N, C-alpha and C positions, 0 to 999 in steps of 0.2 A: 301705684295707683293710677289708672287713666283716668284724667278729669276733662271733663266735656264743656270743649269752648264756645258751643251755642247751646244753650238750655233747652231755648225752643225745641231745637230740633233731637235736644236728646227726651226732652219728653213726649214729644211726637211718636219717636220711634219704641220708647216703651210702652207707650199706650196703644200701638200697633201690635207690638209684641203681646202682651196683655191679651187684647181681642182674639189674635190669632191663638194662643193657647186656651182661651176659653173656650173656643169655636171647637177646638180639636179634641179639647175633654167633654164639652157638651155630646159632641159628634159620636165620642166614645163612648160613654155611658149610655146612648139611643143605641147606637148599635149592639151594646151587651145585653140590653134590654130585649132583643131582638134575636137573641140566640135562644133558640127551644129550650125549655127545662121538661119537656116531657111529650110523648109522641101525640100529636093531632088527631090522627084517625087511620085507621086499617080497615075500617068497617065494609068497605067494599072491592071488589074487583076490578081492576084495570089492564090494559095489555100487556104492561111488562114492569119488572121490577128492574130498576138500574143500579149498580152498586159501585161506587168510587173505592177504589183501593187505596191505602195509606194509613190505616188506622185499626185498632182491636174492636171486635165485636160486629163490622161491617158486613163480611161475608155472612157470618151467623145469621145476622138480621135478615138477610135477602134470601137464605135458604128456608129459613122460616116463614119468610111470605108465600114463597113458592111454594112451598112443601103443605101450607093450607090452603091453598089453591086462590089466593089472590092477584095472582096473575099465572098465563100461560108460559111465559118463558124470562130468562132473567139474562141480562148483559152486564158484565164486569169489565168497566173502564180502568185504561190504566195497568194492564197486568204485562209484569216484565218477560223480556222475549225469553224463548225457551221455555215458560212453566204453563204445562198443560192445563186444560180445564178440569181433568181427573185430578190433578195437582191440589186445588183449590177446596175440592171437598175436605169437609171436617169430619174424621169416621163418627163421632160422637154423636152426629145429628141424626144417624139412622136413614138419610133420602138418599144415598150415594145412587142406587141403582136405579130407582123410581125417578131420580132428577137429572140426570147424567146427559140424556138426551136433550132437554130443555134450557142447557145453560151454553151462552155464547161470551167469548172473550173477545175484548178488545187491545191491542197492542201497541199503539201509536201514542196514546196520551202519556204526556211528563209533568202535564199541571192541569188546574183545573178548568182553566178555558179551552184547550185542548179535550180535556174529557167530554164538554160540552158540544165540541165541534164533532168530536167523533160518534157522540151518541147521537147527534142530530143526523148526520149521515147514516147510521143505521135504523134510527128509528123510520126516518123519511123511507129509505130503502123497503122497510116492510109495510109502509103504511100506519102506524099504530098513532092512535090519537092520546093516550092519558098513560101514565106510568109514576110508579112509586118510585121519588128518589132517595136513597140510603147513603147516608155520609153522618160524619162526629157531629153531633151538634152546635159544637163552635164553626166547622165547616159551613154549615148549612146557609146564613144569609150569604156568602158570598156565592155558592155553588147554584144556589136557587135562580140569582142575578144572571149570572152567567148561563145557564139553562134558558130561563126565559126568552135572554134575547136572543139563542142561538134558535129556540123552537116556540115561537110568540103561539102557533096556533096549536099545540099541544098542553093537557092539563098534568099540571108536573104538581104531586103530591108529596110534599115531604116527609121523610121516614127517619128523624135524626135517631143515632145511635149514643149511647154517654158512656164513652171509658171511664174505669176507675180511678183513672190518675189526674182528670180533669174536675176539682170541685166548685160547678156554677153557683151553690148555695155559699154566702158569705167569702164567692169569689176573692175580693180585698187582700183577706187574710191568708191566700196562697200564692207566695211568690211566684209559683209554676205556673198556676192557673193564669195569674195575671198578665205573666209575660207573655204565655201563648196565645191569650184574648188580648194585647196590645198589637203584637206580631201578626195576627189575622184582621185585626182593624186596617192597620197599616196596608196589607193587599187587597182589602177592599176598597180601600181609596185609592190604591194603587191602579185596579181594575176599573174603577169608575172615570177616573184621569185617562186610561187608554181606550176608553170607550166613547167617553163623550168631550170631555176638553179637548185634547190634542185634534181629533179629526174638526173640531169648529173652528180651532186657530189655523189649521191647514186651510180649511174651506175658503177663510177670510183673508188669507195671503194672498 
């Protein structure tokens, strides 16, 4: 057992550790409270639907919005090289022939920040001013932050989807969901650090 030679310093370090853990836990609970539990709105039309690849139900939701006339075009960001737009259509949607010419794919993004940058370039080139952002509910807080940083002049409406394997109701009872939310929170903090803390430190040096 390691003995503390300077009791006052040990108490101070333990106090600091407790404050950091409390702050982390408080931030995590606040983050989880911001994860959407339902679709906010799909009541009106926008310029485009943007879908981020990487999870179930995202493409289906994007195709549905496009098929219902909520936008005139859909952009799918983060598509793997060699995958054609026609490969992304699900036969059961019944929308393939009707919508094939209204879908574009981006092949350059490998993470959420790159999704935002890739989409911002596409949106700027077309002059769009509003879009639905389709991704998983747990991924939405970080995605919105990244997209709003890249497109502050564009109205971005969140359109979350809810994978069957992610149980947001009583999430603390489900280890898989808890681990997913903790991981996403860490990525959220890392993104904030990258965008705000490090640039300020660099500018002050």
